Biopython code that builds the backbone (N, CA, C, O; Angstrom):
import numpy as np
from Bio.PDB.StructureBuilder import StructureBuilder

atoms = [
    (1, "MET", "N", (0.847, -1.180, 0.017)),
    (1, "MET", "CA", (-0.013, 0.002, -0.008)),
    (1, "MET", "C", (0.891, 1.233, -0.008)),
    (1, "MET", "O", (1.884, 1.302, 0.717)),
    (2, "ARG", "N", (0.528, 2.169, -0.816)),
    (2, "ARG", "CA", (1.290, 3.423, -0.863)),
    (2, "ARG", "C", (0.930, 4.318, 0.335)),
    (2, "ARG", "O", (-0.181, 4.237, 0.859)),
    (3, "ARG", "N", (1.860, 5.161, 0.759)),
    (3, "ARG", "CA", (1.635, 6.052, 1.869)),
    (3, "ARG", "C", (0.432, 6.939, 1.623)),
    (3, "ARG", "O", (-0.365, 7.155, 2.537)),
    (4, "SER", "N", (0.277, 7.464, 0.405)),
    (4, "SER", "CA", (-0.841, 8.335, 0.108)),
    (4, "SER", "C", (-2.185, 7.648, 0.255)),
    (4, "SER", "O", (-3.159, 8.245, 0.714)),
    (5, "SER", "N", (-2.227, 6.354, -0.151)),
    (5, "SER", "CA", (-3.439, 5.583, -0.028)),
    (5, "SER", "C", (-3.762, 5.317, 1.462)),
    (5, "SER", "O", (-4.907, 5.423, 1.900)),
    (6, "PHE", "N", (-2.713, 4.972, 2.207)),
    (6, "PHE", "CA", (-2.915, 4.653, 3.614)),
    (6, "PHE", "C", (-3.334, 5.907, 4.374)),
    (6, "PHE", "O", (-4.136, 5.813, 5.303)),
    (7, "GLN", "N", (-2.811, 7.083, 4.003)),
    (7, "GLN", "CA", (-3.133, 8.333, 4.686)),
    (7, "GLN", "C", (-4.620, 8.591, 4.570)),
    (7, "GLN", "O", (-5.243, 9.016, 5.544)),
    (8, "GLN", "N", (-5.211, 8.346, 3.409)),
    (8, "GLN", "CA", (-6.629, 8.559, 3.250)),
    (8, "GLN", "C", (-7.448, 7.618, 4.155)),
    (8, "GLN", "O", (-8.434, 8.052, 4.752)),
    (9, "LEU", "N", (-7.067, 6.380, 4.262)),
    (9, "LEU", "CA", (-7.731, 5.478, 5.167)),
    (9, "LEU", "C", (-7.577, 5.880, 6.642)),
    (9, "LEU", "O", (-8.523, 5.837, 7.429)),
    (10, "TRP", "N", (-6.372, 6.264, 6.968)),
    (10, "TRP", "CA", (-6.042, 6.622, 8.323)),
    (10, "TRP", "C", (-6.892, 7.832, 8.792)),
    (10, "TRP", "O", (-7.504, 7.814, 9.860)),
    (11, "VAL", "N", (-6.895, 8.870, 7.948)),
    (11, "VAL", "CA", (-7.598, 10.089, 8.364)),
    (11, "VAL", "C", (-9.105, 9.878, 8.423)),
    (11, "VAL", "O", (-9.771, 10.477, 9.268)),
    (12, "LYS", "N", (-9.652, 9.051, 7.557)),
    (12, "LYS", "CA", (-11.073, 8.718, 7.624)),
    (12, "LYS", "C", (-11.394, 7.937, 8.874)),
    (12, "LYS", "O", (-12.395, 8.216, 9.533)),
    (13, "ALA", "N", (-10.562, 6.954, 9.221)),
    (13, "ALA", "CA", (-10.753, 6.161, 10.415)),
    (13, "ALA", "C", (-10.636, 6.990, 11.667)),
    (13, "ALA", "O", (-11.427, 6.812, 12.593)),
    (14, "ALA", "N", (-9.672, 7.894, 11.727)),
    (14, "ALA", "CA", (-9.452, 8.761, 12.886)),
    (14, "ALA", "C", (-10.643, 9.691, 13.079)),
    (14, "ALA", "O", (-11.095, 9.912, 14.203)),
    (15, "ASP", "N", (-11.140, 10.225, 11.988)),
    (15, "ASP", "CA", (-12.326, 11.100, 12.044)),
    (15, "ASP", "C", (-13.565, 10.309, 12.535)),
    (15, "ASP", "O", (-14.311, 10.784, 13.391)),
    (16, "ALA", "N", (-13.762, 9.125, 11.992)),
    (16, "ALA", "CA", (-14.921, 8.316, 12.401)),
    (16, "ALA", "C", (-14.832, 7.903, 13.858)),
    (16, "ALA", "O", (-15.858, 7.756, 14.521)),
    (17, "ALA", "N", (-13.603, 7.710, 14.375)),
    (17, "ALA", "CA", (-13.411, 7.339, 15.785)),
    (17, "ALA", "C", (-13.561, 8.551, 16.713)),
    (17, "ALA", "O", (-13.619, 8.397, 17.933)),
    (18, "GLY", "N", (-13.623, 9.741, 16.138)),
    (18, "GLY", "CA", (-13.773, 10.898, 16.972)),
    (18, "GLY", "C", (-12.473, 11.414, 17.580)),
    (18, "GLY", "O", (-12.497, 12.165, 18.554)),
    (19, "TRP", "N", (-11.346, 11.015, 17.010)),
    (19, "TRP", "CA", (-10.025, 11.446, 17.536)),
    (19, "TRP", "C", (-9.746, 12.880, 17.216)),
    (19, "TRP", "O", (-10.316, 13.410, 16.262)),
    (20, "PRO", "N", (-8.874, 13.551, 17.987)),
    (20, "PRO", "CA", (-8.544, 14.925, 17.698)),
    (20, "PRO", "C", (-7.839, 15.030, 16.323)),
    (20, "PRO", "O", (-7.044, 14.171, 15.939)),
    (21, "MET", "N", (-8.159, 16.094, 15.623)),
    (21, "MET", "CA", (-7.619, 16.277, 14.292)),
    (21, "MET", "C", (-6.843, 17.584, 14.237)),
    (21, "MET", "O", (-7.302, 18.591, 14.777)),
    (22, "ASN", "N", (-5.636, 17.593, 13.574)),
    (22, "ASN", "CA", (-4.923, 18.814, 13.378)),
    (22, "ASN", "C", (-5.551, 19.590, 12.208)),
    (22, "ASN", "O", (-5.629, 20.818, 12.254)),
    (23, "ARG", "N", (-5.986, 18.896, 11.188)),
    (23, "ARG", "CA", (-6.732, 19.460, 10.072)),
    (23, "ARG", "C", (-7.952, 18.574, 9.864)),
    (23, "ARG", "O", (-7.823, 17.351, 9.802)),
    (24, "GLN", "N", (-9.099, 19.157, 9.758)),
    (24, "GLN", "CA", (-10.354, 18.416, 9.626)),
    (24, "GLN", "C", (-10.407, 17.631, 8.310)),
    (24, "GLN", "O", (-9.819, 18.032, 7.306)),
    (25, "LEU", "N", (-11.106, 16.537, 8.341)),
    (25, "LEU", "CA", (-11.310, 15.712, 7.176)),
    (25, "LEU", "C", (-12.106, 16.509, 6.135)),
    (25, "LEU", "O", (-13.120, 17.131, 6.453)),
    (26, "GLN", "N", (-11.635, 16.479, 4.908)),
    (26, "GLN", "CA", (-12.367, 17.121, 3.798)),
    (26, "GLN", "C", (-12.036, 16.421, 2.492)),
    (26, "GLN", "O", (-11.050, 15.692, 2.384)),
    (27, "ARG", "N", (-12.863, 16.658, 1.533)),
    (27, "ARG", "CA", (-12.697, 16.076, 0.232)),
    (27, "ARG", "C", (-12.004, 17.076, -0.697)),
    (27, "ARG", "O", (-12.487, 18.194, -0.880)),
    (28, "SER", "N", (-10.892, 16.680, -1.274)),
    (28, "SER", "CA", (-10.146, 17.593, -2.140)),
    (28, "SER", "C", (-10.888, 17.709, -3.483)),
    (28, "SER", "O", (-11.750, 16.889, -3.800)),
    (29, "ALA", "N", (-10.542, 18.728, -4.251)),
    (29, "ALA", "CA", (-11.114, 18.894, -5.576)),
    (29, "ALA", "C", (-9.962, 19.048, -6.553)),
    (29, "ALA", "O", (-8.864, 19.457, -6.174)),
    (30, "GLY", "N", (-10.219, 18.716, -7.820)),
    (30, "GLY", "CA", (-9.245, 18.914, -8.850)),
    (30, "GLY", "C", (-7.984, 18.075, -8.743)),
    (30, "GLY", "O", (-6.885, 18.573, -8.984)),
    (31, "TYR", "N", (-8.131, 16.819, -8.387)),
    (31, "TYR", "CA", (-6.965, 15.925, -8.243)),
    (31, "TYR", "C", (-6.951, 14.928, -9.385)),
    (31, "TYR", "O", (-7.994, 14.458, -9.841)),
    (32, "GLY", "N", (-5.739, 14.616, -9.838)),
    (32, "GLY", "CA", (-5.545, 13.563, -10.838)),
    (32, "GLY", "C", (-5.746, 14.103, -12.237)),
    (32, "GLY", "O", (-5.765, 15.310, -12.480)),
    (33, "GLU", "N", (-5.899, 13.128, -13.171)),
    (33, "GLU", "CA", (-5.994, 13.437, -14.579)),
    (33, "GLU", "C", (-7.212, 14.280, -14.862)),
    (33, "GLU", "O", (-8.323, 13.946, -14.452)),
    (34, "LYS", "N", (-6.999, 15.368, -15.562)),
    (34, "LYS", "CA", (-8.075, 16.301, -15.991)),
    (34, "LYS", "C", (-8.778, 16.983, -14.793)),
    (34, "LYS", "O", (-9.834, 17.592, -14.958)),
    (35, "GLY", "N", (-8.201, 16.877, -13.629)),
    (35, "GLY", "CA", (-8.743, 17.562, -12.461)),
    (35, "GLY", "C", (-10.112, 17.082, -12.018)),
    (35, "GLY", "O", (-10.829, 17.809, -11.331)),
    (36, "LYS", "N", (-10.484, 15.878, -12.397)),
    (36, "LYS", "CA", (-11.859, 15.375, -12.033)),
    (36, "LYS", "C", (-11.821, 14.479, -10.807)),
    (36, "LYS", "O", (-12.865, 14.154, -10.241)),
    (37, "GLY", "N", (-10.651, 14.086, -10.403)),
    (37, "GLY", "CA", (-10.520, 13.166, -9.256)),
    (37, "GLY", "C", (-10.633, 13.911, -7.896)),
    (37, "GLY", "O", (-10.665, 15.141, -7.854)),
    (38, "TRP", "N", (-10.688, 13.181, -6.861)),
    (38, "TRP", "CA", (-10.690, 13.752, -5.517)),
    (38, "TRP", "C", (-10.111, 12.715, -4.553)),
    (38, "TRP", "O", (-10.019, 11.531, -4.877)),
    (39, "ARG", "N", (-9.734, 13.168, -3.396)),
    (39, "ARG", "CA", (-9.312, 12.235, -2.343)),
    (39, "ARG", "C", (-9.581, 12.893, -0.987)),
    (39, "ARG", "O", (-9.826, 14.095, -0.883)),
    (40, "TRP", "N", (-9.523, 12.060, 0.030)),
    (40, "TRP", "CA", (-9.731, 12.573, 1.389)),
    (40, "TRP", "C", (-8.444, 13.161, 1.884)),
    (40, "TRP", "O", (-7.376, 12.567, 1.733)),
    (41, "THR", "N", (-8.545, 14.361, 2.493)),
    (41, "THR", "CA", (-7.387, 15.009, 3.089)),
    (41, "THR", "C", (-7.740, 15.402, 4.511)),
    (41, "THR", "O", (-8.906, 15.449, 4.905)),
    (42, "GLY", "N", (-6.702, 15.678, 5.254)),
    (42, "GLY", "CA", (-6.831, 16.040, 6.649)),
    (42, "GLY", "C", (-5.620, 15.514, 7.385)),
    (42, "GLY", "O", (-4.721, 14.926, 6.784)),
    (43, "SER", "N", (-5.600, 15.728, 8.681)),
    (43, "SER", "CA", (-4.476, 15.280, 9.448)),
    (43, "SER", "C", (-4.924, 14.943, 10.870)),
    (43, "SER", "O", (-5.404, 15.802, 11.611)),
    (44, "ALA", "N", (-4.756, 13.682, 11.227)),
    (44, "ALA", "CA", (-5.114, 13.246, 12.586)),
    (44, "ALA", "C", (-3.969, 13.587, 13.551)),
    (44, "ALA", "O", (-2.792, 13.492, 13.202)),
    (45, "GLU", "N", (-4.344, 13.985, 14.770)),
    (45, "GLU", "CA", (-3.298, 14.331, 15.748)),
    (45, "GLU", "C", (-2.457, 13.118, 16.124)),
    (45, "GLU", "O", (-1.262, 13.257, 16.387)),
    (46, "TRP", "N", (-3.061, 11.926, 16.153)),
    (46, "TRP", "CA", (-2.384, 10.718, 16.515)),
    (46, "TRP", "C", (-1.932, 9.957, 15.243)),
    (46, "TRP", "O", (-2.652, 9.901, 14.247)),
    (47, "THR", "N", (-0.761, 9.396, 15.312)),
    (47, "THR", "CA", (-0.222, 8.634, 14.201)),
    (47, "THR", "C", (-0.235, 7.104, 14.542)),
    (47, "THR", "O", (-0.432, 6.722, 15.696)),
    (48, "PRO", "N", (-0.027, 6.277, 13.542)),
    (48, "PRO", "CA", (0.059, 4.809, 13.873)),
    (48, "PRO", "C", (1.203, 4.544, 14.875)),
    (48, "PRO", "O", (1.112, 3.619, 15.683)),
    (49, "HIS", "N", (2.262, 5.341, 14.824)),
    (49, "HIS", "CA", (3.362, 5.150, 15.775)),
    (49, "HIS", "C", (2.908, 5.455, 17.196)),
    (49, "HIS", "O", (3.304, 4.774, 18.143)),
    (50, "ASP", "N", (2.066, 6.493, 17.341)),
    (50, "ASP", "CA", (1.512, 6.818, 18.646)),
    (50, "ASP", "C", (0.728, 5.639, 19.236)),
    (50, "ASP", "O", (0.857, 5.316, 20.417)),
    (51, "LEU", "N", (-0.074, 5.015, 18.396)),
    (51, "LEU", "CA", (-0.861, 3.873, 18.829)),
    (51, "LEU", "C", (0.051, 2.703, 19.201)),
    (51, "LEU", "O", (-0.225, 1.957, 20.140)),
    (52, "ARG", "N", (1.112, 2.564, 18.468)),
    (52, "ARG", "CA", (2.079, 1.480, 18.806)),
    (52, "ARG", "C", (2.693, 1.734, 20.201)),
    (52, "ARG", "O", (2.879, 0.796, 20.976)),
    (53, "HIS", "N", (2.997, 2.974, 20.506)),
    (53, "HIS", "CA", (3.554, 3.349, 21.799)),
    (53, "HIS", "C", (2.535, 3.044, 22.902)),
    (53, "HIS", "O", (2.890, 2.498, 23.946)),
    (54, "VAL", "N", (1.304, 3.391, 22.672)),
    (54, "VAL", "CA", (0.236, 3.100, 23.657)),
    (54, "VAL", "C", (0.090, 1.605, 23.881)),
    (54, "VAL", "O", (-0.038, 1.156, 25.020)),
    (55, "ALA", "N", (0.109, 0.835, 22.810)),
    (55, "ALA", "CA", (0.019, -0.629, 22.923)),
    (55, "ALA", "C", (1.183, -1.221, 23.680)),
    (55, "ALA", "O", (1.009, -2.149, 24.470)),
    (56, "ALA", "N", (2.391, -0.681, 23.442)),
    (56, "ALA", "CA", (3.544, -1.229, 24.167)),
    (56, "ALA", "C", (3.445, -0.901, 25.647)),
    (56, "ALA", "O", (3.716, -1.756, 26.490)),
    (57, "CYS", "N", (3.065, 0.310, 25.968)),
    (57, "CYS", "CA", (2.953, 0.669, 27.408)),
    (57, "CYS", "C", (1.805, -0.118, 28.064)),
    (57, "CYS", "O", (1.903, -0.504, 29.229)),
    (58, "TRP", "N", (0.717, -0.353, 27.309)),
    (58, "TRP", "CA", (-0.404, -1.158, 27.847)),
    (58, "TRP", "C", (0.049, -2.561, 28.179)),
    (58, "TRP", "O", (-0.252, -3.099, 29.244)),
    (59, "MET", "N", (0.795, -3.155, 27.223)),
    (59, "MET", "CA", (1.291, -4.541, 27.459)),
    (59, "MET", "C", (2.240, -4.605, 28.638)),
    (59, "MET", "O", (2.163, -5.537, 29.439)),
    (60, "LEU", "N", (3.141, -3.628, 28.764)),
    (60, "LEU", "CA", (4.124, -3.673, 29.798)),
    (60, "LEU", "C", (3.586, -3.349, 31.172)),
    (60, "LEU", "O", (3.908, -4.034, 32.143)),
    (61, "PHE", "N", (2.754, -2.295, 31.269)),
    (61, "PHE", "CA", (2.342, -1.804, 32.577)),
    (61, "PHE", "C", (0.998, -2.342, 33.009)),
    (61, "PHE", "O", (0.848, -2.771, 34.153)),
    (62, "ASP", "N", (0.008, -2.330, 32.117)),
    (62, "ASP", "CA", (-1.342, -2.744, 32.535)),
    (62, "ASP", "C", (-1.511, -4.285, 32.515)),
    (62, "ASP", "O", (-2.154, -4.858, 33.394)),
    (63, "LEU", "N", (-0.933, -4.923, 31.514)),
    (63, "LEU", "CA", (-1.019, -6.380, 31.444)),
    (63, "LEU", "C", (0.153, -7.054, 32.165)),
    (63, "LEU", "O", (0.103, -8.250, 32.454)),
    (64, "ALA", "N", (1.178, -6.304, 32.445)),
    (64, "ALA", "CA", (2.385, -6.778, 33.140)),
    (64, "ALA", "C", (3.030, -7.953, 32.376)),
    (64, "ALA", "O", (3.508, -8.915, 32.976)),
    (65, "LEU", "N", (3.027, -7.844, 31.043)),
    (65, "LEU", "CA", (3.709, -8.884, 30.275)),
    (65, "LEU", "C", (5.233, -8.731, 30.382)),
    (65, "LEU", "O", (5.760, -7.639, 30.596)),
    (66, "ASP", "N", (5.891, -9.829, 30.230)),
    (66, "ASP", "CA", (7.363, -9.835, 30.270)),
    (66, "ASP", "C", (7.895, -9.002, 29.121)),
    (66, "ASP", "O", (7.420, -9.144, 27.994)),
    (67, "PRO", "N", (8.877, -8.130, 29.373)),
    (67, "PRO", "CA", (9.431, -7.315, 28.276)),
    (67, "PRO", "C", (9.899, -8.120, 27.062)),
    (67, "PRO", "O", (9.856, -7.601, 25.947)),
    (68, "ALA", "N", (10.340, -9.356, 27.235)),
    (68, "ALA", "CA", (10.778, -10.202, 26.120)),
    (68, "ALA", "C", (9.558, -10.515, 25.227)),
    (68, "ALA", "O", (9.691, -10.554, 24.004)),
    (69, "VAL", "N", (8.377, -10.738, 25.826)),
    (69, "VAL", "CA", (7.194, -11.032, 25.047)),
    (69, "VAL", "C", (6.776, -9.758, 24.294)),
    (69, "VAL", "O", (6.467, -9.824, 23.104)),
    (70, "VAL", "N", (6.762, -8.627, 24.958)),
    (70, "VAL", "CA", (6.400, -7.364, 24.301)),
    (70, "VAL", "C", (7.368, -7.062, 23.159)),
    (70, "VAL", "O", (6.950, -6.650, 22.077)),
    (71, "ALA", "N", (8.664, -7.269, 23.404)),
    (71, "ALA", "CA", (9.642, -7.034, 22.311)),
    (71, "ALA", "C", (9.367, -7.896, 21.123)),
    (71, "ALA", "O", (9.489, -7.444, 19.985)),
    (72, "GLN", "N", (8.992, -9.153, 21.364)),
    (72, "GLN", "CA", (8.656, -10.069, 20.226)),
    (72, "GLN", "C", (7.440, -9.526, 19.479)),
    (72, "GLN", "O", (7.431, -9.473, 18.249)),
    (73, "LYS", "N", (6.407, -9.120, 20.237)),
    (73, "LYS", "CA", (5.173, -8.645, 19.563)),
    (73, "LYS", "C", (5.410, -7.372, 18.761)),
    (73, "LYS", "O", (4.768, -7.145, 17.735)),
    (74, "LEU", "N", (6.367, -6.517, 19.253)),
    (74, "LEU", "CA", (6.639, -5.270, 18.553)),
    (74, "LEU", "C", (7.674, -5.424, 17.431)),
    (74, "LEU", "O", (7.893, -4.503, 16.644)),
    (75, "GLY", "N", (8.313, -6.616, 17.370)),
    (75, "GLY", "CA", (9.332, -6.863, 16.372)),
    (75, "GLY", "C", (10.714, -6.365, 16.708)),
    (75, "GLY", "O", (11.560, -6.193, 15.830)),
    (76, "HIS", "N", (10.944, -6.128, 18.023)),
    (76, "HIS", "CA", (12.284, -5.685, 18.465)),
    (76, "HIS", "C", (13.159, -6.901, 18.602)),
    (76, "HIS", "O", (12.729, -7.933, 19.119)),
    (77, "ALA", "N", (14.387, -6.784, 18.142)),
    (77, "ALA", "CA", (15.347, -7.865, 18.242)),
    (77, "ALA", "C", (15.866, -8.059, 19.669)),
    (77, "ALA", "O", (16.232, -9.160, 20.080)),
    (78, "ASP", "N", (15.884, -6.954, 20.400)),
    (78, "ASP", "CA", (16.483, -6.995, 21.767)),
    (78, "ASP", "C", (15.514, -6.442, 22.783)),
    (78, "ASP", "O", (15.158, -5.266, 22.702)),
    (79, "PRO", "N", (15.071, -7.244, 23.741)),
    (79, "PRO", "CA", (14.150, -6.759, 24.758)),
    (79, "PRO", "C", (14.682, -5.569, 25.546)),
    (79, "PRO", "O", (13.889, -4.780, 26.061)),
    (80, "SER", "N", (15.989, -5.417, 25.655)),
    (80, "SER", "CA", (16.542, -4.261, 26.396)),
    (80, "SER", "C", (16.169, -2.935, 25.680)),
    (80, "SER", "O", (15.994, -1.902, 26.326)),
    (81, "PHE", "N", (16.054, -2.989, 24.351)),
    (81, "PHE", "CA", (15.616, -1.786, 23.620)),
    (81, "PHE", "C", (14.212, -1.437, 24.006)),
    (81, "PHE", "O", (13.891, -0.266, 24.210)),
    (82, "THR", "N", (13.353, -2.455, 24.112)),
    (82, "THR", "CA", (11.936, -2.210, 24.450)),
    (82, "THR", "C", (11.859, -1.611, 25.833)),
    (82, "THR", "O", (11.082, -0.681, 26.049)),
    (83, "VAL", "N", (12.642, -2.115, 26.787)),
    (83, "VAL", "CA", (12.631, -1.589, 28.175)),
    (83, "VAL", "C", (13.157, -0.156, 28.174)),
    (83, "VAL", "O", (12.555, 0.701, 28.819)),
    (84, "LYS", "N", (14.257, 0.140, 27.476)),
    (84, "LYS", "CA", (14.781, 1.482, 27.417)),
    (84, "LYS", "C", (13.837, 2.441, 26.778)),
    (84, "LYS", "O", (13.747, 3.591, 27.207)),
    (85, "ARG", "N", (13.115, 2.008, 25.751)),
    (85, "ARG", "CA", (12.251, 2.895, 25.034)),
    (85, "ARG", "C", (10.935, 3.198, 25.721)),
    (85, "ARG", "O", (10.452, 4.328, 25.649)),
    (86, "TYR", "N", (10.335, 2.206, 26.394)),
    (86, "TYR", "CA", (9.012, 2.364, 26.915)),
    (86, "TYR", "C", (8.883, 2.442, 28.449)),
    (86, "TYR", "O", (7.846, 2.848, 28.974)),
    (87, "VAL", "N", (9.941, 2.052, 29.144)),
    (87, "VAL", "CA", (9.863, 2.089, 30.595)),
    (87, "VAL", "C", (10.477, 3.404, 31.077)),
    (87, "VAL", "O", (11.649, 3.686, 30.831)),
    (88, "GLY", "N", (9.687, 4.173, 31.745)),
    (88, "GLY", "CA", (10.116, 5.455, 32.288)),
    (88, "GLY", "C", (9.358, 5.734, 33.552)),
    (88, "GLY", "O", (8.597, 4.890, 34.026)),
    (89, "VAL", "N", (9.555, 6.903, 34.103)),
    (89, "VAL", "CA", (8.843, 7.283, 35.334)),
    (89, "VAL", "C", (7.398, 7.576, 34.936)),
    (89, "VAL", "O", (7.131, 8.348, 34.016)),
    (90, "ARG", "N", (6.484, 6.945, 35.649)),
    (90, "ARG", "CA", (5.051, 7.152, 35.434)),
    (90, "ARG", "C", (4.488, 7.772, 36.686)),
    (90, "ARG", "O", (4.607, 7.201, 37.770)),
    (91, "GLY", "N", (3.867, 8.948, 36.553)),
    (91, "GLY", "CA", (3.307, 9.557, 37.730)),
    (91, "GLY", "C", (4.376, 10.347, 38.523)),
    (91, "GLY", "O", (5.409, 10.743, 37.983)),
    (92, "ASP", "N", (4.096, 10.552, 39.777)),
    (92, "ASP", "CA", (5.010, 11.275, 40.659)),
    (92, "ASP", "C", (5.974, 10.285, 41.330)),
    (92, "ASP", "O", (5.516, 9.450, 42.110)),
    (93, "PRO", "N", (7.244, 10.338, 41.070)),
    (93, "PRO", "CA", (8.164, 9.349, 41.651)),
    (93, "PRO", "C", (8.285, 9.445, 43.166)),
    (93, "PRO", "O", (8.490, 8.427, 43.827)),
    (94, "ASP", "N", (8.164, 10.644, 43.735)),
    (94, "ASP", "CA", (8.233, 10.809, 45.188)),
    (94, "ASP", "C", (7.072, 10.159, 45.884)),
    (94, "ASP", "O", (7.239, 9.497, 46.908)),
    (95, "THR", "N", (5.860, 10.350, 45.315)),
    (95, "THR", "CA", (4.664, 9.700, 45.914)),
    (95, "THR", "C", (4.734, 8.200, 45.817)),
    (95, "THR", "O", (4.406, 7.492, 46.769)),
    (96, "ALA", "N", (5.159, 7.709, 44.668)),
    (96, "ALA", "CA", (5.311, 6.246, 44.464)),
    (96, "ALA", "C", (6.298, 5.677, 45.463)),
    (96, "ALA", "O", (6.023, 4.629, 46.048)),
    (97, "ALA", "N", (7.417, 6.309, 45.682)),
    (97, "ALA", "CA", (8.412, 5.812, 46.628)),
    (97, "ALA", "C", (7.862, 5.876, 48.064)),
    (97, "ALA", "O", (8.128, 4.970, 48.854)),
    (98, "MET", "N", (7.137, 6.877, 48.402)),
    (98, "MET", "CA", (6.582, 7.048, 49.728)),
    (98, "MET", "C", (5.567, 5.953, 50.036)),
    (98, "MET", "O", (5.537, 5.400, 51.136)),
    (99, "VAL", "N", (4.751, 5.659, 49.058)),
    (99, "VAL", "CA", (3.720, 4.572, 49.248)),
    (99, "VAL", "C", (4.401, 3.243, 49.513)),
    (99, "VAL", "O", (3.956, 2.473, 50.364)),
    (100, "VAL", "N", (5.472, 2.971, 48.793)),
    (100, "VAL", "CA", (6.133, 1.662, 48.944)),
    (100, "VAL", "C", (6.918, 1.606, 50.290)),
    (100, "VAL", "O", (6.998, 0.547, 50.914)),
    (101, "THR", "N", (7.484, 2.737, 50.722)),
    (101, "THR", "CA", (8.349, 2.690, 51.901)),
    (101, "THR", "C", (7.649, 3.042, 53.211)),
    (101, "THR", "O", (8.265, 2.943, 54.272)),
    (102, "GLU", "N", (6.383, 3.450, 53.168)),
    (102, "GLU", "CA", (5.631, 3.847, 54.401)),
    (102, "GLU", "C", (5.526, 2.688, 55.377)),
    (102, "GLU", "O", (5.529, 2.913, 56.587)),
    (103, "ALA", "N", (5.436, 1.483, 54.903)),
    (103, "ALA", "CA", (5.225, 0.292, 55.794)),
    (103, "ALA", "C", (6.521, -0.134, 56.462)),
    (103, "ALA", "O", (6.486, -1.043, 57.291)),
    (104, "TRP", "N", (7.663, 0.468, 56.151)),
    (104, "TRP", "CA", (8.929, 0.063, 56.744)),
    (104, "TRP", "C", (8.987, 0.441, 58.171)),
    (104, "TRP", "O", (9.986, 0.178, 58.840)),
]
sb = StructureBuilder()
sb.init_structure("model")
sb.init_model(0)
sb.init_chain("A")
sb.init_seg("    ")
for serial, (resi, resn, name, xyz) in enumerate(atoms, 1):
    if name == "N":
        sb.init_residue(resn, " ", resi, " ")
    sb.init_atom(name, np.array(xyz, "f"), 0.0, 1.0, " ", f" {name:<3s}", serial, name[0])
structure = sb.get_structure()
């Protein structure tokens, strides 16, 4: 699939899902041979890569899957790359540390 073809599908799907848009979905005019063609144009705020990032974080943090499994699902050759890329501080680190250490 060409990028231009995928972009039309992506922007239509994003609009139908009610996602935020940088440029609203619209039908172009005067495209192609003799200017009679048209295509969907617009720009979704979220990209397929953004959704991949959400999926990776969901698998790691919410499902608590092993990073090696997540790496395999994402097509990463090295699970350490997955951990370095997606594991970071979530929320307030001071509050999280206090909750864990209060029982000491």
